[in-house]
N, C-alpha and C positions, 0 to 999 in steps of 0.2 A: 577467405575471399580471394579471387584471382587478381593479381595486380598486372597480369600481362596485357590487359586491355590498354594500359597507359604506355606500353613500350612499343608504340608505333608512331609514325609521323602523323601529324594532323591531317585529316582528310575531310572532305565535305560529305556530310551525313545528307540523308534525304531531306531533313529539315533545313540544312544549310543551303543546299541546292534550291529548295523552294524560296528561301530568302534572297538567293542570288538572282533568280529568275524575276522575282518581284522587284528587285532593285533595277534591273534593266528596263522593265516595263515602266516603271514610275519615274525613270530619269528624265524622260522628255516633258512629263507632266509637271514636276515641282522641283526641278534642279537635281534630284535624285541623291543617291548616297556615294556616287564616284567622287573620288577626292580631287576635285578640280580646284585650282587656286583662285583665291579672291584677292582683293586689294591688299590684304595682310598676308598674302602667300599661302593661306590655307582655307579650305571650306569649314564652316562652323560645325559640320558633321564629320570631320576627318581627325584622326588621331595625331598627337604630337610625335609619336614614335613610329608612324607609318602603318599603324593598325587601322581597324575598322572605325567609322565615325559613330556618334551617338545614335542616329536613327537606324543605321544598319544593326547595331548591337541591340537596340530596343526591340527591332522587329524579330530578330533571331530568338531573343529570350522570350518574347510573347508567344511565339510559336511553340516554345518548349513547355510553357506553363500556362497556357491559354485557359485551361479548365478551371483554374482558380482566380482568374483575373476579373475584376468588376470595376465599377466606377470609383470605388474606394481602394482598389489595389492595383497598382501599376508597377512597371519595372523601369520607369524613366529615370529615376534617380541612380540605380545600379548602372545604367547605360552611361550616365555622366561620369561616374567613378571609373568605369572600365576603359573609357576613352583615352587615358593617360598611359596605358599599358601597351606593350608591344603586340604585334599580331599573334606571335606565338603564345603569349600569356592569355591573350583574349580567346584564342581558339582552345587552349587548355581549359579555361574557365567554362566556356560554352559546352565543351565535351563533357565536362564534370556535371553540368546542369542537366544535360541529357541522361547521364548515367543515373543520377539521383532520381530523375523523374520516373524512371522505370520501376523504382521502389515506391515513391510517394511525390506526387506532384506539389503537395504542400511543402514538403521538405525542400524540394528544388527551388520553389519560389522563395522561401526564407533564406536559402543559400544565396540566392541573387542579391539579397539585401545585406546579409551579414558575412558573406564569404570574401568580398574583394580585399579586405585588409590582409587575408591570408596569402594573397598573391605577393604582397610586398615582403612578408616576414619568413615565409616558407621557401626553402630551396626547391628547385624543380624535382630533384631526386626524392625529396620528402613528400612530394604532392600526392602521389598514389596512396601511400599509407594514410594520409590526412583524410582523404575521401573514404577510404575503407574504415578509418576510426569513426567518422561521422555515421556511416551505415550501421556500425556496430552499436553506437549510442542510440540511434533510431530504433534498433531492435529491442533495446532494453528500456529506454526511457521516452521514446517518441520524439515528436517535432520539438517540443519545448526543452527537453534535454539537449538536443542538438543546438538549438538557439543559445542555450547557456554556455555550451562548450565553444561555440564561435565568438561569443562575447568575451570569453576568458581564454583567449588564444595563447596568452603568455604561460598559462598553466600547462597546456599541451606541449608548448615548446620546451618547458623545463622537463617534462616527462621523457621526451624523446632524446634529450641530452644526458639522461641518467645512464650511469655506467651499466655494462652488460651483467655485471654481478648483483644488480639491484634486485630486491624483491618488492612486489607491489601488492596492495591491499587487495585488488581484485583476485590474485593469484592465491592468496593464503587465507582469505577471511573465512572460508568454509572449515578449514582445518582448525583455525584458532577458535572458531565458534564451538567445534566438537570438543576441544580441550576445555573451554570455559564451561560448557554444558556438563562435562563429566566431573566437575568440581562441586564442592558442597555450596549450599546456600541459594539465594534467590537467582533465577534466570537473569542473565544480562544480555542485552542486545550489543552488537557491534555496528560502529558507524565510522565512516572515514572523516577525517577532520584535520585542520592544521594544527590545533592544540591537542596535546595528549592529557587526558583527564577522564574522570568518571563523574556522573551526577548521581550515582548509586543505582541507576537503572540501565544505563548505556555506557559502554566503554568506547572512547573515541581514539581511533588509531591513525597513523599517518598514511598518506596516499601511497608512499614507497619509502624504503629504506636502502640506501647505498653507502652506509657508513664504513663498511669493511670491504675488503678485496675479494671476499668469496660469499657465495650465496648462503651457505650453511650458517655463518655467523650473522648475517643480516636476518635470516629467518629466525635464529635463536634470540635475537634482539626484539623481533616482533613478539615472540612468545612471552618473553620477559616483561615487556611493556603491558601486555594483556594481563599476566598473572599478577603484577603488581597492583593494577587497578582494581582487579578482583579481590585482592587481599584487603584493600581499604574497606570494602563493604563487608567482608567476612569476619576480618579481626577487629572491627569496631572503631576504625579511625573516626567515624562520624558520629559516635556517641558522645563526642565532646562538641559543644557548640563553638565552632572555630570563630565565627564572626564575634561573638561575645568574648572570647579568650583574647583575641588580638585587639580588641578595643581598648584594652588597658594600656597599649603600647604607643608610643609616639610615632614611630614608623610601622604602621599596620602591615604593609606589604612585606617589609623585612621580617616581621614576626610570623607572617603566614609561611614564608620560604623557610624559615628556621624550623618551625613546627613540622614542616613537610619533611626536612631532612632527618628530624628525629624519628618521625613515623616510618620513614624508608628504613632505617636501621632496625626498628622493631618489627616491621612487616617482613623484612628479609630474613630475619632470624627465625620468625614463625614459618616462613616458606621452606627454608633450609630443613627444619625440624620435621614439617609435616609432608613436604613434597621434595624430597632429596634430589630427584632428577633435575626439577627446575632450579633447585637450590644451588647445584653445581654450576649451572649456566650463569646465575647471577653472580657467583664469585668472579667469573671472568670480567664481568662489567662493573663491579663495586669491590675495590680492595679495602675499604673502610672497615669492614668487619674483621678483618685479619691484620690490620695495621698495627705496628708496634711503635711508631714514632709520633703518636697523637699527644696533644697536651694532656695533662693529668685529667683535668675536668672532662674532657671528651673520651678518655679511655673509661672513666667511671660511668659516663653516659651510656657508652656502647655496652658495658657489662650489665648495667641495670636494665636496659632495653632488650637484651638478649635473654633475659630470664623468661621462662615459660609463662609466669604469672604476670609479666609486664601488660599494662593497658595503655590506651591512649591518654588516660589521665596522668600516667607517668611522663609521657612526652610533654604534656601541657606543664607539669611541675618543672621538668628540666628546661622548658623555654624561658622560664623566669630566671634560672640560674646562669644560663648560657647566652642570653640575649646580648650582654655587653662584652662578652668574651671577643678578643681580638681574633681568634682562629674561627673560620667558618669553613667546613669541608665543601668541596665542589659538587655541583649536582651530578647525579648519575645520569647515564644515557637514557635510562628508562623510566625515571620517576615522573616526568611530565610536570603538570602544575596542579595545584588545588583551587577549585572554585567553590568556596564555602557557601556563597549566596545561593547559587543554583541547587547545590547539594541539599541544603537546608529546605528550600522550596520543595523539592521532590520528596523528601522525607516527610515533611508535614502533610503533603497531600496524601501520601500512601498510609501513614499511620492513622490519619482520620478515617480513611476508607476501612482499613484493617480493623480499626476498633469497633465501627458499626457492624461490619460483617461478622466479627467474632461473636458480639453479643447476640446477634439474631441467630447466628447458627447454634450457640450454646443453648439459648431458649428453646429452640426446635428439638435439639438432642435431649435436653432435659425432659421435655414434654413426652418424647417418644420413650424414654427410659421409664418414665411414670406409667405410661399407657401399657408397657410391656410387664410391668409388675402389678398391673391391676390395682393401683392404690387410689386413695382419695385425692381431691385436688390439693396442690401443695399448700401447706400451712406456713404463712410468711414468718411466723415466729419460731420455727424450727430451723435453727442455723445448720444443722446436719444435712438438711435437704438442699442446700445451696451447692451449686457446682463450685469445685475448688481446684486448684493447681497443685501438682505434685512434681518435684524434681527427680528425675531418673538419670543415673549416672551414664554418660555417653561421652567417650573420648574423641568422637568425630566432631562434636561441637566445640566451638572456640572457647566456651566457658567451662567445659567439662561435664555438662549435664544438659538434658533435653527436658522441657516442660511437657508434662501430659496431664490428664484429668482424673479427678476422684469425685465420686458421688456417693453419699451415704456410706462414707468409709470404705468404699471399694474402688479399685483402679478401673477406669474406663478406657477401653482402647478407642482413641478418637478416629472418626473417619479422615480419609485422606486430606479433604478440604480444610477441615479444622486444624489438623496437624500442621499443614503448610502455613496456615495463618499464625499459630502459635509460633512456628519457627521463624517466620518473617518479622514479627513483632520482637521476638527475643533477639534477633540479629540486628534490628535497629536500635533498640533501647537497652538490651542486655538483661531485661526482666519483662514481665507482664504486669503492669500497674493494676492496683486493686479495682480501679474504676472501669477497667476494661472487661470485667466480669459482670454479668447482669445480676441485679439485685433480686432478692426473693420476691418483691413486689413486681418487678418487670417480668419475672418468670410466670406470673399468674395469668398473663395475656396469652391467649391460645388462638391460633388461626381458625377462624370460622366459629369461635366460641360466642359467649354471650356479650362479651365486652370487646369493644373496638380495638384491633391491634395498634400498637404505638407506631407512629410515623418513623420510618428509618431515615428520611431525608425531609427537608422542609418542602413538602408538596401541597400546593394550594388546592382546595376542594374544587372539583370540576362539575359542570352539569353534564346531563346525558346519561343515556343507559350504560350500565356497567356489566360487562360480560365476564364471568368467572371461568378460568380454565385450570386444569390440572397441570403440574409441571413434574418431569421425571427427574428424580434424585438418583444418579447412578451409583453413588457411594453407599446408599442405603437400599438400592434395588426396589424402590417403591415410588409411587406418585405422591406428590404433596397436593392434597385435595383442595380444589378451589383456590389455589396459590396465587394465581396472576389475575389482576384487576385490569381489563382492557376496555378502552373506549374508542369509538369511532369519532374522528374529528373531521372537520372540512378544512381544506387547504384554502387560505384566503387569497383568491386569484386576483390580480391587479392587472389593469390594461397595460399591455406591453407589446413591443415589436419584436420580441424574442423569436417567436415562431417564424415570422417572416424573414428575420436575419438568418435564421437556421436554414430555411428553405433556400435563401439565396446563397449561402455559403456552400451548401451541398447540392447545388442544383444539378451537377453532372451525375452525382451518386443518385439522386431522386429519380431522375430519368431512367436510369438502369433498374432501380427498384420497382418502379412502375411497369416497366417491360416484363421484369421477371414475375412479379406478382399477377399481372394481367394474364401472363401465359399460364401460370399455375391455375388461375381460375378457368381459363378456357379449356385446359386439359381435362378438367372435371366435367365439362358440359358438351364437348363436341367428340363425336365417335366416328371415326373414319372407316372407309371401305365398306360402306353399307348399301344394300340393293335399292334403297330409296333414302330420300332425305332433303333437306332445304338447300344444301350448297353442293357444288361439284367438287369432288376430291381431286385436285390437279395431279397429285403424285400418282394416285390410282390410275388416272387416265393416261399419264405418260407410261406407266408400266403395262397397261392394256395395250396401248399402241405398239410398244416393243413386242408384245406377244403376237399382235396382228401381223407384223412384218415378218416375224419368224414362223408364220404359219400355225401358231399354237392356238388353243382355245381362249377366246377373250373373256375376262371375268366381268360379270355384271354388277360388281360391288364398286361403283364409281361416285358414290355420294357420301356427303357428311350429314349425320344426323344430330340435330340438336336435342340434347337430353337434359332435362332438368335434374341435375344431381348436386344437391347442396353439400357444401363442405360443413358436415355437422360437427363443429369444433367449437369449444368455448375456452378461451385462454385468460387466465388471471396473471397479471404482472404485479410483483411484490418488489417494490423499490426501496432499497436502503436509503433511509433519510438521517442516519446517525451523524455525529459531529465530524466524524473522520472523512466524510464525503465533502467537506467544505472546499471551496475554490474550484479549481480545474475539473476535479472528479465530478462535482455537482453540475457543473456546465455540460459535460460530456453525457451524464446521465439524462439531463433534459433534452439534449439534442437527439439522443438515441430514441427517446419516447416520441419526439415529434416526428421522426422518420418513420418509426413503427406505425403511428397512428395514420399518417398520410398513406402508408402501403396498405394497412389493413382495411382502410375505407374502400379501396379498390377491391381487395380480395373478398370482403363481405363477411369475415370471421367475426364472431361475437367475442368481445374482449372488455376487460375491466382493468383499471389501474389503481393500486393502493400503495401508499408510502407506509413505511413503519419505523419506528423508534422505540426508546423506552428509557425509564429512569426508575430502576428497582422493579420488583414484581408488583408494586402498588400502583405503577403508572405505566402500562403497556399501551402505547398509542398506535392507532392505524388512521392513516389520512386519506380520506376519499379524494380521488383525482377524477376518475371516471368510473361510473357504474356499468353494468352489462346493458341495460336498456337505455342508457343516456346517449344521446347523439354527440358527435364530435363537433362540438360548437365552439364559438368564440370563449364561452364560459369555461369550457374544458382547456382550451388553449392558454387561457390566463391562469388556470390552476397549474398547468405544467410549468409555466414561466415562473409561478410563485413558489415552486419547490424550494425549500431551504433546509439546511442541515439542522438537526435538532439535538438528540442526546446520545443514547447508547444503541448497541446492536442487539437487542433482545428478540430472537428469531422464533422461539418455540411457540409462544402464545399467538404471534402474528400468523404462523403457518396454520395453526389449529383453527383460527377464526376464519381465515380466508378459505381454507379447505371446506369448512361448514357452508360458506357462501356459494363456493363453486359446485359443491356437491347437489345443492338445490336446482341448478340449471339443468335443463333438458338438453342434453348433447351426447353424441356418441363418443367423442374424444374430449377429455377435460385435461387441460395442461396447467401446471403452476409454475411460472418462471420467475426465479428471484434473481434480481439484478443488484449485486453487492460489492464492496470494496474490501471486505475482510470477514474475519471469523466472528462467531457469537461473542458478545461482551456486554457486561453491565456491572455496575459498582457494588452490587450487593452479593458478589460471589459467582455471578453467572458469567464465568470465563474459564478458559482452560478446558479440562475434561468435562466438567459439569455442564457448561454451555453446549459443547459439541454433543454430548450424549443426549441432552434434552431435545436439541434440534433434530438429531437422527431419529429419535423416538417419534417426534411430531411428523416427520416425513414418512415414517412407516405407517403411521396412523392414516396419513393422506392416501397412501397406496391402497389401503383397505377400503376407502371410499371410492376407489376407481379413478384416482387422480394421478396423472404422471408429473412427478416433480423434476424440475431441471434448473441448473444454477449457472449464471454468467457472472464471472468475477474477474477483477483486475488484481487481486492479490497474488503475487508471484510466489508466495509460499503456501498457497491454498492446497496444493497436492498433498500436504501433510495431514489435512483433515477432510476436505471435500470428498475424496474417494470413500472415506469412511462414512460420511454422512449421506451422500447421494448414490453411492455405487459407482463402478469404474467407468460408465459411459454416460452419465447423466449430468455431466457439467463440463464447462470449457473455461479456459483461462485466457483472457485477452491481455496480453503482456504489454501493450501500449495503450495508455489512457485515451490518446486522441484517435485511436481506431475503434473505440467503443461504438460510436454511431454507424459505422460501417459493418461491423461485426454482428451486431444484435440482430439486425434486419435479416441478414444472411443465415444466422443460426435459427432464427424463427422458421424461415422457409424450410430449412433442413428438417428440423424436428416435428414439423406438422404435416409433411406430405404423406 
């Protein structure tokens, strides 16, 4: 962004001139804004430092953010705050509001309220970069992100005082993410945090590092921190119940810290052995591994933990031996902290899901193997028929072997999803417990067979018709027949003023949408330059008059003919109601639907709205918000207001059902628009490649029915999978959540013309 617009003297903009003119006109009426002295020496509207008074400041700000003001929203308070600043500061602040309003009036309004403290704490030379920073945050995180930055100004001040050799998380997180992805084990996310730790699913890294005088060393430290946190999950730090371990010590925090130091030694030894490149970097930051002046007890501990066979249980044993020792080595720069409670919570959640998923998938695999061999139903008394685990030597695994499957004495090459589950459980526990495998009795239950399939989760029985849909299993390249059980449910609408509040909040946008959609409708019904018609075509008359003046032949096509041309379009909106849409995202989805309904009522297109969610293939839910033939009534408005986040994002079954409903509608053009915040996901293995491939197959099936699918998402990482699912042009990413209501209506207009 260009900073040059700040490098000029303050001048009066058109809005400032308007305020000035208004000031002069109003002076005679009510005492005006001119700073004339009263008995205290100053008018109530004048600045202590010779700047503008409250009312002049208020007026100038109102002129800049008028579109978002209401009876509940004013700029009176910011005007009171700004009156204590100099005229130069006030002009700089107003110019910033004007510049921000060119991008977002909502952002400019919030800057009025949260920006004044920055005038006190930022030097004038730093001001342009501050405004540019807010605009960059707005592009990434929207208005809420900017408000958070303005509220935590101290953090921004700290960041701009960092040495030029510093390396920031924003600069390197993609590179670090690539490095971690290339390592073995479960995929880990990266997040920015004040504390350095991992919860076994996410690695938390600092906002920036400026420890060293050169960028190379600071970047190397970033890599080392990430590698150390990854090593905790890969080499089994959390196979020890750390909370239980330290519970036996008087000073539990001291015990946690000491266990962490011991584990750091063991993990570093493993990294040096398996990843020598990162190992050489570690040696720069931790001299403990090569120190020769350690107390004997610690020398023995280093030797023990450096063995390839050492485990976290060796660190636990040494904790008891060294807890009362006087010598304690210093923390390394990269080790961070341990959070045993959070890690234990994440592991327990994950292994519970992994256990359920593994049992279900092994039952399915065993049934398929049985079908392929054309054998009789499984005899529960034949132990050889039960799926068993087999250890296969693998030096890349931390335990030296990988677990695979054996059935009826023969090795089975497990599909990718099952192998990933086996690896994940082994990584967490070091083994696959016996009760993680399905029993012979459980294996007798077959999908669609005579006996009811066992529940995967505690699902209450539900009333209503059940629709059965196939689901595509890409790892086996075949459908799971009648695998998904889908029910249509009603959203419980409750009386609410949500719709009225939304219309008031977006009244400026709504006027624009009404004009746009009205013109779209009129374009379909009015044919210009006709020899006869109901209205005169003014443009054609002007052209003919010009021809007459020039002595040319005058056209007779001077009329507008009204032609009844219906927009023969039916649109189904499929709205994500998964748990991840809670809070701000849910509110933006509902606002977008309100604006769409208001606009489509003008346009006259037929439309329906359904929400979707799911909790395993046994409970795929569709929530009726508005059916095609249902009018847009208070009842529908209350349903929109009543949309609440539910469970998971199981998309395939919902797409198949809604495609079937849409296919029954008589329309020339049929469009299925999905409004979602993320990728397909459910707790019974419907995630990753499995969920993406099933959704893609469901969309292909919809196209065969003559339906045009389109997706609107706020997931910034959606490019990784949406292009594969929807094709290169049938999706769009809205990268600011608060822009969703604005974008959805515009996108609808674009894809249905």
